[in-house]
matplotlib code that plots the C-alpha trace (Angstrom):
import matplotlib.pyplot as plt

x = [21.1, 24.1, 24.3, 21.2, 21.0, 17.6, 14.5, 11.8, 8.6, 5.1, 2.1, -0.9, -0.2, 2.2, 1.2, -2.7, -4.5, -6.2, -9.3, -9.8, -12.5, -14.7, -14.3, -15.1, -18.3, -18.9, -19.1, -20.8, -23.5, -23.7, -24.0, -20.5, -20.2, -17.1, -14.8, -11.8, -11.3, -10.7, -8.7, -6.8, -3.7, -1.9, -3.5, -5.2, -6.8, -6.2, -8.8, -7.7, -4.0, -5.0, -6.5, -3.1, -1.0, -2.8, -3.7, -7.5, -9.2, -11.6, -14.8, -13.9, -12.7, -16.6, -18.3, -15.7, -16.4, -20.6, -19.7, -17.7, -19.6, -23.1, -23.7, -26.0, -24.4, -23.3, -20.1, -20.5, -21.7, -18.3, -16.1, -17.3, -17.2, -13.6, -12.3, -13.8, -10.6, -9.0, -9.5, -6.8, -4.0, -2.3, -1.1, 2.0, 3.2, 3.1, 5.0, 7.5, 8.1, 8.5, 11.0, 13.9, 13.8, 17.1, 18.5, 17.6, 16.5, 13.4, 10.9, 7.4, 6.5, 2.4, 0.2, -2.5, -5.0, -6.4, -9.8, -7.9, -5.2, -8.1, -9.5, -6.5, -4.8, -9.1, -8.1, -4.8, -5.9, -8.9, -6.5, -3.6, -4.8, -1.9, -2.4, 0.2, 1.2, 3.2, 5.9, 7.2, 9.1, 12.2, 9.8, 6.4, 5.8, 2.7, 1.7, -1.0, 1.0, 4.3, 2.6, 4.2, 3.4, 4.8, 5.8, 7.3, 11.2, 10.8, 9.0, 11.9, 14.7, 13.1, 13.3, 17.0, 18.2, 16.0, 17.5, 20.8, 20.1, 23.3, 20.5, 22.7, 22.0, 18.6, 15.8, 12.6, 9.6, 6.6, 3.5, 3.1, 5.7, 5.9, 7.2, 10.0, 10.8, 11.9, 13.2, 15.4, 16.4, 18.0, 19.8, 18.1, 17.7, 14.4, 11.7, 8.7, 6.1, 4.2, 0.8, 0.6, 4.2, 4.2, 6.7, 7.1, 8.8, 11.5, 14.9, 15.7]
y = [11.4, 9.2, 6.1, 4.4, 0.8, -0.3, 1.3, 0.1, 1.4, 1.8, 1.3, 3.7, 7.4, 6.3, 4.2, 3.9, 7.1, 7.0, 8.6, 7.7, 10.0, 8.3, 5.0, 7.3, 8.2, 4.7, 3.4, 6.7, 5.6, 2.1, 3.4, 2.9, 7.0, 6.3, 5.1, 7.3, 5.8, 2.5, 3.4, 6.2, 7.0, 7.1, 5.0, 1.1, -0.2, -3.7, -5.1, -3.0, -4.3, -7.5, -7.5, -5.9, -8.7, -11.4, -12.6, -12.8, -14.1, -12.4, -14.2, -13.2, -9.4, -8.8, -10.5, -8.2, -5.8, -5.8, -6.6, -3.6, -1.0, -2.2, -2.1, -5.1, -4.9, -7.6, -8.7, -7.1, -3.7, -4.0, -4.7, -2.1, 0.6, -0.5, -0.6, 2.8, 4.2, 2.3, 4.6, 4.5, 3.6, 6.5, 4.6, 7.1, 6.2, 2.3, 3.2, 5.3, 2.1, -0.1, 3.0, 2.6, -1.9, -1.4, 0.9, -0.2, -3.1, -2.4, -3.8, -2.8, -2.9, -2.1, -2.2, -4.1, -6.3, -9.8, -7.2, -4.6, -6.8, -8.7, -5.0, -3.0, -6.2, -5.5, -1.9, -2.4, -4.3, -2.0, 1.3, -0.4, -3.1, -5.6, -8.7, -8.6, -5.7, -7.4, -8.0, -4.5, -5.5, -7.9, -8.8, -7.4, -7.3, -7.0, -7.0, -9.4, -12.0, -11.2, -10.7, -7.5, -3.7, -0.2, 1.8, -1.3, -2.1, -5.8, -5.5, -2.9, -5.5, -8.7, -7.1, -5.9, -9.3, -11.3, -9.4, -8.9, -5.1, -2.2, 0.2, 3.1, 2.3, 1.7, 4.1, 4.4, 6.2, 6.4, 9.1, 8.4, 10.2, 7.6, 5.0, 7.4, 7.8, 4.0, 3.4, 6.6, 5.3, 2.1, 3.8, 3.7, 7.0, 8.1, 10.3, 11.4, 11.7, 14.6, 15.0, 16.6, 15.4, 12.1, 9.8, 11.4, 14.0, 12.3, 12.8, 9.0]
z = [-3.2, -2.9, -5.5, -5.4, -7.0, -5.5, -5.0, -2.7, -3.8, -1.6, -3.8, -2.3, -3.4, -5.4, -8.1, -7.2, -6.6, -3.7, -1.9, 2.0, 2.3, -0.2, 1.8, 5.2, 3.2, 1.8, 5.6, 7.2, 4.7, 6.1, 9.5, 10.6, 11.3, 13.3, 10.9, 11.2, 14.4, 12.5, 9.9, 8.3, 6.1, 9.3, 11.5, 11.8, 14.8, 15.8, 13.9, 10.7, 11.4, 11.6, 8.5, 7.1, 8.3, 7.1, 10.9, 10.7, 8.0, 5.5, 6.5, 10.2, 9.7, 8.3, 11.3, 13.5, 11.9, 12.0, 16.1, 16.1, 14.6, 15.2, 11.6, 9.4, 6.3, 4.0, 3.8, -0.4, 0.7, 3.6, 0.6, -1.6, 0.9, 1.9, -1.6, -2.3, -1.6, -4.4, -7.7, -10.5, -11.9, -14.2, -17.1, -17.4, -13.8, -15.1, -18.5, -16.3, -13.7, -17.4, -18.2, -15.2, -15.0, -16.9, -14.0, -11.1, -9.1, -8.0, -5.2, -3.5, -0.2, 0.3, 3.3, 2.2, 2.5, 0.4, 0.1, -1.3, -3.2, -5.6, -6.2, -7.1, -9.5, -11.2, -11.4, -12.9, -15.4, -16.5, -16.6, -18.3, -20.3, -19.1, -16.6, -13.9, -11.8, -10.0, -12.5, -12.8, -9.5, -8.4, -5.8, -4.8, -1.1, 0.9, 4.2, 4.6, 3.0, 4.9, 8.3, 8.4, 8.0, 7.6, 10.0, 12.1, 11.1, 10.2, 7.3, 6.0, 7.4, 5.9, 2.7, 2.8, 4.2, 1.8, -1.5, 0.5, -0.2, 1.3, 3.0, 1.8, -1.6, -1.4, -1.7, -0.2, -1.7, 0.4, 1.1, 4.5, 6.7, 9.8, 7.2, 5.8, 9.0, 10.1, 6.6, 7.3, 10.8, 9.7, 6.9, 3.3, 1.6, 1.4, -0.9, 0.9, -1.9, -1.3, -4.1, -5.7, -7.0, -8.7, -10.0, -13.4, -11.2, -9.4, -10.8, -11.3]

ax = plt.figure().add_subplot(projection="3d")
ax.plot(x, y, z, "-o")
ax.set_aspect("equal")
plt.show()
């Protein structure tokens, strides 16, 4: 790699472990048998894209999901199934993140939504005993807050412009290939973090 001054991290599959199959199974139990057509690691239908860009309110999302799937589940049951993919924050990854603070300007860019956000913040407290995950970053960018999501280029461009980052001095780390491709096309250095590799294996 060339000289790196800044790092933009993804969240899921990088700092928090995910299991998409758990959410798929949970929705199947609720009667949503074709959940993969709604959402996967590399695909979101228009309803879930709206949730991840904050253009649909949470209560409207629940109603729309019931209408599209025909299920009669409560809001709480839908949230529980949706959050089932959020597994844990390995504390050693957070300790590693803390250890690089003096070497780089560190940012987060995550496709997420208010339902997941509220859940993973509680998981972070449970697993690390710490209160504020966002404090580990100069700024954390969440798709539902900035109204932009990966792999579209506009979210990356927002971060680069707002933080005055030179793309060639900025490393983007993500576990999803389409996101890596967009970052690379914008001139960022990239690492596609494929399991079983974790941040602990990175030469930083």
